[in-house]
N, C-alpha and C positions, 0 to 999 in steps of 0.2 A: 504493500500500500504506500503510495506516495505521500510525502508530508504536505498537507494542504496549506494554501496561503489564505489567511483569514481576511479576505477583502470582499467588499460589496460586489465588485465586478464578477468575481468567481464564486462567491457565496460558499466558501469552503471553511472548514473548521479543523483546527489541530486537535487530535486526541490528547487526553491527559498524558503528560510526559513526552509528547511527540513534537513539542515546539523546538525551534532552532535558536541557537545563541552563538553567533560566530565569535563573540568576545571571549567565551570560554576557551575556544581553541587557541586564541592569542595568548591567554594567561597560561594555559597548559604548556604551550611551546616555550614561553618565558621561563616557567618553572623547570622544564627539562634542561634548558640552557644555563640554569643557575643565575638568571638575570635578577637584579634587585635583591641579591642574597637570599633568594627563595621566598621573599615577602610579597604579600598582596595587600595593598592599602588603597582603598577607594574613598570617595567622598560624595555626599549629596549636597550641592551648593545652591540652595534657593535664594532668590532675591526677596527680601521681606517687604514687598510692595503690593501684595495681594494674597488671597487665599490659594492654597494648593488645589489642583484639580486632578482628574483621573490620569492625565498625561504625566503629571509629577509622580503619581503612584507607580507608573511603569518604571520611572527612573529610580524611585526609592527601592522598589523590589529588586531591580537590577543591581544597584550598587551595594545595598546591604546583603542581598542574596549571594553575590559573588564573594564578598568578604567572608561570609559564613561558610560557604562551600569550600573555600580554599584556605580555611583556618587563618584568615586575615582580619582586618579591622576596617570599619567604615566611619569616617568623620561626618558630623553635621556642621556645615560651615555656611554662614549667611554672607552672601555677596552684597554687603550694605555700603555701596559707594555712591548712591544717589539719594541724599537726605531729603530732597524735596518730595519724594514719593514713599518713603519708608516710615514704619512705625512699630512700636513695641507690640501693638495689637496683632500685627501680622507675624511677628516673631513667635508670640505665644500660640497663635493658631497653627503655625507650622509644627511646632513641637508636639502639640496635641494630636495632630494628624499623623505624624510619623509614629508616635507611640501607639495610637489606635490601630494602625496597620500591623503592629506587632514587632516593631524594630526598636533597638536600643543602642544609642551612641555612647552610652556609659559616661565617661568623663571627657569625651572628645567633642565638646561643643565650642566651635570657633567662629570668629567673625573676621571678615576682611578688615574691618575697622581696628581689630587688634594689631594689624600690621602697618598702619598708616605711616608711622615713623620709619619703619624699615623700607617701605615702598618708596618713601621720599628719598632715602639714601640711595636706593637702587637707581632712581631717576637721576640723581646727582652723578652717579657713576657713569651713566650713559652720556650725560653732558660732557663730563671730563674726557671721555673717550672720543668725543666728536660725533656721537651717534644720536644725539637729540639736541633740539634747539627750541628757543622760545619764538613763537610766531605771533605777529601782531595784526595779521589779516582778520577781517570780520568773518563771521560764520558763512555768510553768503559768498564772500570772496574765496574762502577756502574751498567751498563746493565748486566754484567756477574754475579755480586753478587745478582741481583734481582731475578734470577731464571727464571722458565718458568711456564706455566699453570699446568704442571704435576710435577714440581720440585720446592720445596720451596726455597726462597732466603736464603742468609746467611748474618749475621751482618757484617757491615763494621768494619775494625780494629780501626776506629776513632770514633765509636759509643759511646764509654764510656769516651770520653773526659770530663773533669770536667766542671762544669757550668762556672767557672771563665775563663778557657781557651777558651770555646766557645764564651763567651761574648767578650773577647779580640780579638779573630780572626774575629768575626762578625763586630766589630767596625773598625778593620783594613781593612776588605773587603770594607766597606763603604768609608774609607779614601783613597782607591785607591792603596794600597800597593801591591796588587796581580794582576797577569795577568788573562785574561779571561780563565775560566775553571780550574783555580788552586784550587779553593775551591767552595763549594756550601753549602747552609744551607738546612738541611733536617729535616722533622718531624720524631720523634722517635715513631713509631707505632708498626708494627709487620711484620717482614720479611718473615713470613710463612703464611700471610693472603691469603685466596683464591682469594681475590680481589687484582689484581696486583697493582692497584693504591695505595693501602694502605701499600705497602711495602716501608716504609720510603720515601714518595714522596719529591721531591725537592721543597723548598719554595722560595729560592732566588738563583740567579746566577749572576756572574760577567759579565758585558758587558760594555766595554769602548767605548760606542757609544753615541753621542749627541742625546738628546731627543728633538723632535720638539717643546715641550712646556717648559721643564725644563732645556734645554741646557745641560751643563756639570755638573750640580749640583749633579747628581747621576751617579755612575758607577756600582751599583747593582740594579737589578730590580726584583720585585716579580713575581712569576709564577701565571698562571691563577687560579689554584685551591685554592691558598691562597688569591688572590686579590678579586675574584668574590664574594665569600660569605661575606667577610668583607665589601666590597663596598655596597652590598645589606643591610647589617646590619647597617652600618653608615647612610644610607639614609632611614632606616625604612621601607624597602620593605616588603610587607606581603606575596606576592606570586611571587616566582622567577621561571618564566616559561622558560624552555630551551628545546632543541631538544633531541631526544631519545638517541643520542650517548653519552650524559652526564649522563645517568642513573647510570653507575658505579661510576661516580664522586660524586654522592649524599652522599656517605659514608664519603668522605673527606670533603665535604661541611659541613656536620653536625659535624664532628670531630673537625675541626678548631673552629667553633663557640662554641662547648661544652667545649673546653679547654681554652677558653679565657673569660674574664669578658666583656660581651657585653650586651647592653640594648635591643637588638632586635635579634631574631633568626628566619629569614624568612623560609618559606617552599619551598623547591625546587620541582617543578612538571615537569615531562618530557612528551613531546608530540611528535608525529611522524613528522619528517621533511618532506618537500615537495620534491618529486622526480618527474621530468617531462620528458616525452618521447622525444626522438630525440634531447636532449641537455644535457649539463653537468652543475651542480650547485656547484661543488667543486671549492672553491676560488683558490686553487692551480692550477687547470686545466684552469680556466678562465684566470689567470695571464699568463700561458703559451701561450694560444691562442693570447693574446694581445702582449706579449713581443716577441713571435716568428713570429709575423706578419701574422698570419692566418686570422686575422680580422683587421679592420682599427683603432680600439681603443676600449676603454671601452663602448663607446656609439654606437658601430656598431649595426645597427638594427637587425642583425642576432643573437646577444647575448641575453641571458635571463636577463641581467642587467636591472635595472629599468631605467637607462638613455638610454639604447638601445631600450627598449620597448617604452619609451616616444618619442624618435626620430622616431620610426617606426610608431607611431600614436596610440598606445594603450592609453586608457584613465584611469584616476584614478578610476573612477566608475567601469569600467569593471574589473580592477584588484581587487578592493575590493569585487565585486560580486563573482568573481572567488574564492577568499580566503574564502568567506562565504559558498559557495557551497561545497567546498571540505571538510569543517568541520575540527575539531580537534580530532584526534584519538590517540590511544595508540600504534598502530602497523603501521610500515612503509608500504607504497604502492606506486605505480607509477601512476601518473595522466596523462591521455592522453592529449597531446598538443591540440587536437581537442576541449576539454572542454574550455581551455583558449580562443581559437579562437571563440568559440560559444559565450562566454561572451562579447567579443569585438564586434562581429556582433550585438548582442542583444542591446548593448548600441548605437552603431553608426547608426543602422537602425532608431533609434528615433531622433537622433540629427544631423546627417550629411546631408547637402544639396546635392541634386542630380545634376550632371552636365554631359555633354557628352565630351568624349575624345576618340581619336583613337590612339591606341598604335603602330600598324603596318599599316600605311596608304596605301590605294589603291584608286587611283583617279577615280571619277565618273563624267561624263559629261552628263547633262540632255539636250538632243538635242532640245527638243521642249520648253524649258524654255527660256524666253527673254535673249539675250546675255549679256546685262548689267543690267538685272533685279536683284532685291534683295527685301526681305521682312523680317519683324520681326514676329516670331511665338512664341506664349505663351507656356511656359514650367513650369511644377510644380516643386517647389523646394524640397518638401518632402511630399509624399502622406500620411505618418504616422503623420504629423503635419501640418494641413491646415494653422495654424497661420504663417508658414514660407513663405506663399504666392507663387507668381509666378515670372518668369523673362522672358525676351525676348531673343530668340536666332535667329541670322541672318541666312537666307536661300538664296542661290544663285545658279547659273547654274552649278558651279563646286563644288563638295563635296569630302570629304574623308570618306571611310568606312573601316572596318577592312579587312585585306587580307583574313582571314579565314571565312569571311562572304560571300565569293564567291567561287563556284566550277564550273568548266566547265562541268565536268561529275559527277554530284552528286549522292550519293547513295540514296536508297529509302527514308530514314527518314531524309534527309537533307532538312530543310525547309527555308533556307536562299536564297541568290540570285544565279541564274544560268541563262544561255542563255534561253530567252523566258519566264522566270518565273517572276511573280509579287510579290513584298513584300511591306510592309509599312515602311516608314521612321518615326521614333519616332517624334511625334508632327507635322509631316509635311504631306507628300503625299504618295500615292501608286506610285511605279516606276516599270518599266519593263525593263529588260536587252535586248538590241537589237543588241549589237555588242561588241566584245572583241578585244582589241589591245594587241599584244605581242611584247616583245623585240625580234628583228630579230636574235640576236646572241644567247641569252640564252633560248628563248622560254617562258620566264616568263611573266605572265599577268601583264601589267603595267597600263592599263586604261580600263574602261568600259564605254560604251555609253548606255544611257537609255532614256526612255520617261516617262513623269509623267502625272497623271490624275488630272487636276486642280480642279475637283469636289470633291476630297477626302481630301482636306485640313483639317488637325487636327482630322479626324474622319474616318468613314466607307464610302464605296462607296454608292452613292444614289441608285444604282440599286441592292444593296443587296449582291454583290459578296464579298467573303471572301478571306483573305490571311492568311497563317499560320505563316509567319515570320515577325518580327518587328526588324529593325536594328537601332543602334545609328549611328550618323554621325556628321560631322563638316563641315561648309562652308569653302572651301579652301581660298576664298578671305579674310575671317575674322579670320582664325585660328591663334592661337599663338603656337609657338614651345616650347617644353619642353623635358627635359630628364626624363625618368621614370625608376625606379629601381624595379625589381621584385624579391622578396625574397622567398626562400624555406627553408626547415629545414636545420640547420647547419650540421647535421650528417645524413648519410644514414641508420645508424643502430638505431633501436628503443631504445635500451639501450646501448649507447656508453661507459658506465662505465664497461660493461662486455666485456673484451677483451681476445683474445687468449694469450697463454703464451708468445709467441714471438712477440706480437703486442703491439702497443701503441695506446691510444685512438684517436690520431690524424689520424690514418690510416683510420678512418671511416668518416672523413670530407667529406661533400658533394661538389664535384667539381663544381656543378651547383647551389649552394646556392644563388647566385646573378646573375641576367641577367640585363644588362644595355641597355635600348632602347634609342637611342640618338635623334631620329627625330620623336617624337610623336606630334600629332596635337590636340589642345584643343580648346573648345569654348572660345570666347573672354572674357566672364565674369571672367575667371580665371586670367586675367591680374592683377586683384586686390588682388590675393591670397597672404597671408603673411605666414612667417615661422610658422609651427605647425598647420596651418589651415587644417581641415579634410573635405573630400568630398567622396561621392559615385560616381564613374565613372559608369554610367549606363551599366549594363550587364558585368562589368569587375571586380568590387570589390571596396574596400575602400582604399583611398589614402590620404597621408599626405604630405604637403609641407616640404621638408627637412629643419631642423632647423640650419644646419651647412653650407651646400653648396649652397642653393638656394639664388638667388639675383633677384631684380626686373627685370633685363634684361636677366636673365638666370634661368628660373624656373626648379626646380628639385623636383620630387615627389617620395615618397617611397610607395610601396604597403603595406598597413597595414595588410590586410587580404582579401582573395578572397570571392566571394559570395557563393561559394560551401560550404555547411554546413553539413559535415558528422555527426557531433554530433546531430544535430536536427533529422536526420534520425534514429540514435540510440535511442534517447529519444522517438521518435514516435513508434518505434518497441517495446520498453519496455512497454509503456502505452498500446499498443495493447495486449501484453502478460499478462498485469496486474501485472507486477513485481514491 
């Protein structure tokens, strides 16, 4: 069987343990050759300028996973060099998300801002070696001088400043003598390089902004391409894994380390970033969704943020399994959201207790059941795990069923309740609909009258008759009220990043991405439900108690995922074809 590529185009899925990871092969070859003294040290380097998303989860699982597999270590390092966009709130959220996913950096929590003084000294070394200069062109002029992909750049008129003048200006930049944008420090490389990044990239810029950790100690801040490679080197990183968009940056990564006296020169390795259908993973776009009020916050369950997925009820194990299945490739592809949902169902099917809840209640009165009678019926908590045992659910004369479990004039293949038709109530009895009550004004069905067969309690009819429909239900007398939120894709377009020339990605937002049902009826065992508790509502899907809005006297559930599993059908079809 070939290893499938999890892409929308091919609609294929990797089996558990069947995913590919070319970085493992690189590490194994390095270990065989005795490189890095047999050590493996990786890092996860987020910018604290937003909340982490499912794409970051792939990087977290990769870097921490590789370190664990090869008896190495993984650092958590914040790339905090742009104080205008960073905050301690984001730092705290990143730590929470990494821990929740199941990873521990122990005492190896670092910040690029820890190295500001050392980075400054490295910049001075470059100036003294004639490899960096202070440029006084404006930002617009620097862009103009850089050229294009088809036209080489041209040297700045300030490129040949003397070493002494550059050192003086750079010290004065640090001292705060100049305004933002008045000067920058640039590497002196090659303005005709075919790699645009190598056309004298900026290493430092002036920013009179207070840093969330260093306060007003600094008014110049290093750029990513200067900071990242040196932070890796300072920490002794062996394999610096980053996403494919940084492939062109590898040349400047190596240039900086080659032109300085460093003890460690890590290897930068690029892998394909995660793209997921029906959503966006650009931090810039996620910030817009939050700040423009299209969602309720970074933890909105419709977002692909880790905090949003956690609030929706996705489990760490499901996300880790998803990251393992998609593998680590060298070419970008888009993964179908159905695969992520498949991994969630696969995990929750084993661990989530089953309960009964009615989302759109329709009242049922069992006419031949004792008027004040009630009884406790035994229900299985999870057929996948007998150790989870059973529970008692109350049964009484008046019940609730789902509105769409009844039709007055049903089509041929409708096997639920209809006038004169008999169905089974889960764990309870066979019932037959004998009368329908409608609202006199609207004509809407508001109540059903049924009879039950006492001989069918918890099983089949003694006379051997069969029914095709089994319905879930809740005793009206014992039901507890809850609000339930149903979620759909945030975007209606499979790839909302592909927009028409005159469109914005927000034009493809799904206007029905959330539906709030305010008067749902749940079995009484759910009165003890706590925030983040997960359940399967039988026949309806998996649901999670909302961690923000739920209260003991006002339960709120989020639908994590439906029971419909399109990806399982795709996988079954693939196996049948032998692909």
